[in-house]
N, C-alpha and C positions, 0 to 999 in steps of 0.2 A: 386251709388246704384247698377248699372248693374255689376260693378267690384266685389262688395261684394257678389252679388248673384252668380256670376261665381265661385268665390273661394269656397263658401259654397257647391255648387252643386258638384264641382270637389272633394272637400274633402269628401263629403258624399259618392260619388261613389267609392273613393279609400279606405274607411274604411273597407269594407268587404274583399278586397284583402289583405290589411295589416294584418287583423286579421287572415286570413287563413295562411299567410306567418309566422306570429309569432307562431301560433299553430304548424305548421309543424316543425319549427326550435326547439321549445320547446320539441316536442315529440321526435325528433331525439336526442336531448341532454339527455332527460330522459332515453331513451333506452340505450344510450352509458354509462351513469352513472350506470344504473342497471347492465349492463354486466360487467362493471369494478369492482363493489363490489362483485358480485357473483362468478366470475371466479377466482379472487384473483391471478393475475399474472400467471394463467395457459394458458389463451388464449389471443389473441390480437383482440380487437373489431374493427369493420369496420364502418366507417362513409363516405358515398358517395364513397365506394369502395377504400378507401385509409387507410393506416395504421395510426392510430391516437394515440396509446399508446407508451410511451417512458419511458425508465428506469429513465432518468433524464430530467428535463425541459431544453429547449433550452436556451442557454445563450443569453442575449440581446446585447452582444458585437458584433461588426461588424467584421466578418471574411471573408476570401476568400472562394469562392465556393469549392475550392479543400479541404480546411480544414473542411468545413461544411459537405461535403460528407464523409470525413474520420471519422468525429465524429459520423455521422449517422450509419456508418458501425460498429463502436465500440459499440454503443448503441444497435444495433440489435444483436450483439454477446452476449452482457450482457443479453438481453431478452431470447436468446436461451439457455443460461446457467442456467436459473432459474430451480431449481429442483422441481419435482412434490411433492405435499403434500401427506404424507402417509395416507392411509385410517384410519378412526376412529375405525373401527371394528377389528383392528389388535389384535391378541390373546396375552394374557398376558404371555403365555409360551414362545412365540417367543421373546418377549421383555426381559423376564428374562434370556433366554439362551444367548441373545446378551450381556446383562449386565454381565453375568458370564464370557463370553469369554473376554470381555474387562478387567474385574478384573483379570483374569488369565494372560492376556498379560501384564498388568501393574505390577502385582506381579512378573512375570518372569523378567521384565525389572529392577525392583527395586532390586531383588536378584542378578542379574548380575552386577548391579552397586554398590553393597555393597562391603566394604573392605574385605580382606581375613579373618579377625576376625569373620565376620558374618557366615562363614561356620561352625565354632565351635559352635556358638549359635544355628544354625539350627540342628546340630547333637544332642545338648543337649535336644532339644524339641522333638526329635523322641522317639518312644517307645523302651525301652531297656529291656532286660531280667535281672531281679534282681537275684543276686547271694547271697545265704544265707551263712553267716559266723557263725561259732560256737560261736565266742565271742559275737555276737549280738543276739544270740538266747534267752538267759534269759530275756533280756529287751523286746524283741518282744513278748515272751510268757506272760510277766507281763502285757504289754499293751493289749494283747488279752484277758486276764482274768480280766481286769479292777481291778488292784491290790488294788487301793484305795477304791473302792466300796466293794471289798472282805474283806478288813480290817475292814470297818464299819460293815459288816454283822457278822464277827467273834466277834467284840467287843460287839455288842448287844446280841449275843448268850451267851457270857461270862457273861454279866450282868444278863441275865435270870438265868444262872447257879448259880451265886453268890447270887441272891435274894431268891433262894429256901430255905425253912425252914428245911434243913437237914445238917448234918455235911459235911464239904468240903472234897472232895476226889480228890487228884491231878491227879491220873491216869485217872479217868473218865473225869475230866475237860480237860485234854490234848487231849484225844481221841475225845471228842465231838467237841472241837475247830478245830482239824485237819480235821475231817470229814465234818464239816460245811464249812470250807474254801475250801476244794476240791470240794464240791457240788456247791459252789458259782462260782468257777473258771470254772467248766463245763457249768453251765447255761450261764455265760457271754460269753464264747467262742461260744456256739451254737447261741446265740443272734447275735453276730457279723457276724457269717457265713450266717445267713438268711438276714441280712440287708445291705449287701455290695452295691447293686445298689442304695439304698436310702441314705446310709452314704456318698456316693461319691458326692452327691448334697449339702451337708451341710458343712459349714466352720468348725463347731465344731468337726465333725467326719471324715473329708476327709483325715486325716493323720493316720487313723487306719491301722494296719498291713495288713489286707486283702484287703483294698481299695488300698493301695499303691503297693500291690503285693510283700511285703516283706516275705510273707509266703504263701504256697499253701493252697487251701481249704482242700485238703486231710490231710495235716499235722495238720490243725486246728481241723478237726473232730477227728483225732486220739488223739490229745492232750485233747480234751473234753472228749472222752471216757476213756482215761487213768486217768483222774481226777474224773469223775463221778462215774464210777463203783467201784473203791477202796473206794471213799468217802462214798457211800451208804452202801457198805459192812462193812466198819469200824463203821458207826453209828448203823447198825443193829446188828452186831455180837459183837462189842466191847462195845457198850453202852446199847441199848435196842431196840427192834423192833419198838416201837412207834416212837422213834426219827428217825430211819431210814426211816420209812414210811412218816414222815413229810418232811424229806429231799428230798425223791423221788417225793413227791407231789409238793414241791416247785419248783423243776427243771421243772416238767411238766407244772406247772402253768405259769412259767416265759417264757419258750420257745415256748410252743404250744398254750397258751391263750393270754398272755400279748403282745408278739411280733407281731403276726398278727393283733391283735385288735388296735394297734397303727395307722394303716392305714384305720380302718373301723369305729370306734366309739370313742367318748370321754370317754366311760366307761372304757377304758384302764387304766385311772388314778386310779380308784377304785380297779381294779384288781392288778395293780402294788403296791398299798398300802397294799393289803393283802399279796403279796409276801414279802414285807419288814417287815411285822408284824410277820411272822412265825419264823424267827431266834431266838428271845428271848423266844418264846414258846418252841422251840427245846432245848434251854439251860435249861429251867425249867424241861421239861420232861426227859432230860438226867440226872438230879440230883434226881428227885423224881420218875420217871417212870410212871407218871400219869398226866392227864390234870386237873388242879385245877383252882380255881377262880383267884389265883395269876398269873397263866400263861396267862389267858385271859385278865387280867388287863394290864400286860406288853405288850401283843400284841395290846391292844387298845391304849396304849400310843404311841407305834411306828406307829400304823395306823394313828392316828390323827396328829402326828408330820410330816408325809410325805407330807401332803397337803400344809401347808405353805412353806415347804422346796421346793417341786417340782413346785408348782404353781408360786412362786416367781422366780425360775430359768427359767421356760418356758416362763415367760413374757418377758424377755430380749432376748429370742431366737425365737420369733415368726416368723421372716423372715426365719430363718433356717428351722424351722419345716414346714412351708408352702412350702418352696422350696423342702424339702425332701419328701413331700406328707404325712406327719403325721397329724392325726386328734387329735389335742390337744384343751383343753378348752381355752387356751390363744389365739388361732387362731380363732376358730369357735364360742366360747361363752365367750367372755372376761368378761362380767358382772358376769356370773356364776363362772368363775375362781377366781375373787376377793372375792365373797361372800363365797365360799367354804373354801378359805384360812382363812378368818376371823372366820367362824364358828368353825373350828377345832382348832384355837388358843384358843378360849374360852372353847372348849371341854377339853383341857389340864388342865385347872383349875378344872373342875369337876372331871376328872379322878384322879387327885392328891388328891382330897378330899375323894375319895372312898377307897383309899389304907388303911387307918387305920380302916375303917369300915370292910374290909375283913380280918383284923388281919394280914396284911402284914407288915405295918410300924406303928410307933407310931404317935400320933397326932401332933407331932412337924413337920412332913414332909409337910402337907399342908401349915403350916405357913411359914416355911423356903422357900419352893418352890413358894410361892405366888408372891414375887417380880419379879422373872425371867419369870413366867407365865404371869404376868400383862404386863411386858415389851414387850414380843413377841406378846401379844394381841394388845398392843398399836401400834406396827409396822404393824400388820395385818390390823388394822383400818386405818392407814395412807395409806397402799397399796390399801385398798378398796376405800378410798376417793379420793386419788390423781391419782392412776392408771398410774404412770410414771416409768421410769427406775430407778430413784433414790430411790423411796420407795420400789420397788421390790428388788433392790440390798441390801438395808439395812435389809429387812426381810430375805433374803437368807443368808446373813452372820451371822445374829443373830441365825438362825436355826442351823448353824454349831457348835456353842458353847453351844447352849441351851440344846441339847439332852445329851451330856456327863455330863454337869453340873447337869441336872435333875436326871440322873441315879446315879451320885455320891452322891447327897443329899439323894436320895431314899435308897442307900446302907448304908449310915451312920445312917439313921433313921430306919433301919431294926430291927425288934424284935429279941429277943434271939432265938437261934436255937432250944433249947428244954426247954419248960416250966416245971414247977414242976409237973403238972398233967401228962404231956406226959412222963416225966422221970419215974414217978411211973408206968405208963402203960407199958413202955418199960422194966422196971425191972421185972414186973410181967410176961410179955410175955417171957422174956429170962429165968426166973425161970421155967415156964411151959415147954419151949423147953428143958431145961436141964433135967427135970423130965421125959419127953418123951424119951430122949436119953438113960437115965439110965434103963428104962424099957426094958425087953427082947422082 
């Protein structure tokens, strides 16, 4: 009993000492562990005034004291070689400048290591001065004036001249066609002159002459002036002043209104449709010398036709237009783009039905033109419903053959040039003129 009491008293007396010792050891280890995590290999913690951090744990194998000291020296050297951590608040400009220097060094090394053929490739990528050759000048000017678009403008103007209810005059027809073509070349050239910075960002227009530097801007402006001034003069003096005024107004509308509006508002599509509707009106006024209901009807047909044509085209070029900075319905208002195309496809049916009411064609024209108008309306509905590249492509290619087919059917269903009553009035008018001439 005495032995047990001795052990219990001895243990009870030693418990506080052991508790203090354990707390001291635990606190020292806790401090060491905190220092080790916080400093992250930047400092060496101390425990009982001795170095306690090592780069690698000491091996358990038994080595000689000489090798152990040599290993400790190596570990100390490794510890001293630890690089300091860069501060977090390092500026992005310094980092970017360092990255640029590294990229330049690596590019220089790769260029030096390339084979001799790489020097030729490097020369090809450099800017060169384009030398204009006279043999290439006609093709360059044709692309500058958008010769295909000019041919479409001249053909619509010729259709308006042919649909006029007057006898056909070959000289007036040739003068009107030539003047309209020259005015179109001038407008297209000025349009390309203004849009060089934007055409360079689009895949569809990056190979135009002014973008590639195949022709100077001064030469382009001179070419536009040499086409526009004689074209307007030819329409005004050779045809009639009304046709010349319409040609000048169309150049102004295309270059000064439509071209800058392409980067400002989607209303540019409606303005461009007015530009495309004026050429058949010019053909009608060239033949008759006046603005009649027939001229307005032809202009309305061209106006409505351009919406399914251009909206379907712009749908497949949305990436290009957004890259070039153009504000188009297909980019900013895709739903409106599809609705407007469908509406004007249906409007073509109504305009075809109005032609015999205005005494321009016979009643067979709405019947014969109904299948092609229904077909383009069906494709417009498919484009409105599906809104994909396939439907837009089908609508665009349909519009290419729909317009000449519609104008051809309209010409075949045209009424006779002079009706019986008009012939009687003309004969009476000519007789009165003859009597006036005979009078002194």
